[in-house]
N, C-alpha and C positions, 0 to 999 in steps of 0.2 A: 320516885327515886329520891334518896336522901341528898341533901345539899352537901357540897364539898367545901371544905374550908382549909386554907393553908395559911399559917401565920409564921412570919419571920420572928424568930426568938431572940435576935440580937439587936432589936431596935429600941434604944433607950428613950427616945422621944419622937414626937410626930415629925419633926423636921428631917431626922435621919430616915424614918420609914418611907418618906416620899422621895428620897434621893435615888438616883438611878443605881442599878447594881454596880458594885465595885469589884475589882479583882481582889480576891483574898490574898493577904500576904503569905509568904511561904510558911507552911506549918499551921496557918490559921484555919479554923473550921467555922463555916457559917452554917448554922442549923436552921431547919424549918420543921414545923409540925405539919404532917400530911395526914389528911383524913380520907378514909376509903368510903365509897358509896355503898349502897345496899348490895351491890353485886361484887364487892371486894375489889373495886378498881380505884387505885389512887390517882390523883391528879398532881403532877409535879409542877411547882411554881416556875414561871419563866425565869425569875432571878436565880433560882437554884440551877436550872439547866445552863443558863448563861455563865454562871460562876464555874461550872464544870466543863465549859466549852463543848456542850452538847447542843447541836442545832435542832434536834427533834426529828430529823429526816432519816437517821440511820437506826438500825435495830439495836436494842440494848440486850445484853446478856445478864441474867439474874441468877444469883446463887445465894443460898442461906449460909450465913457465917455464924453458926452458933445460935443459941436460943434468943429470939427477939431481934435478930439482925438479918437484913437482906441487903445485898450489894448489887447495884446496877452498874454495868461497865460497857463501854463501846468495844467494838472488835479490836481496835488499835490498842486500847488499854489492856485487854486480855492478852494480846500478843506480847506487849511490853512486860506485863507481870510474869508471864511464862519465861521470857528471855532473862529477866532479872533473877528469877528463881533458879534457872539452870546455871546462870553465871555464878550465883552465890554457892551453889552446890559443888561446882567444879573449882571454885576459888582461883580461877585463872590458870589452873594447872593443865586443863584439857581444853582442846578446841574441838567441840563436838562436830561442827560442820566439816572440819578438816578430816576427822576420823571417818565420817560418813563418806566423804569423797575417796579416801584411800580404800575403804571397803568396796565401794562400787567399782573402782578401777581394778581391784583384785578379782572381783567377780567377772568383770568384762574380760579380763585376761584369761580366766579359766574357760570361758565360753568360746573364745576364738581359737 
């Protein structure tokens, strides 16, 4: 099996490389190089997971985002991304949950 190697790409000197993981500032991206083994399995560095507030016990959802890009997300992150997308599409003009409730109430009234 090939050896796995992960390198933090934002460590300008050895003192910073040995420092504990820090919370990235808003908008800041901390990048790591991740190498896959012979079976195409990547190992994600603990600092990377910690920076993303992923504890490693929950399943991650993966999707390809164009050529050469893979995104891993927690279930909560996927839910929030969908909510944000729907909110952006309706631009505050529609309340989808309220519309669904009204439809269900109308259907229930027809059935009774």
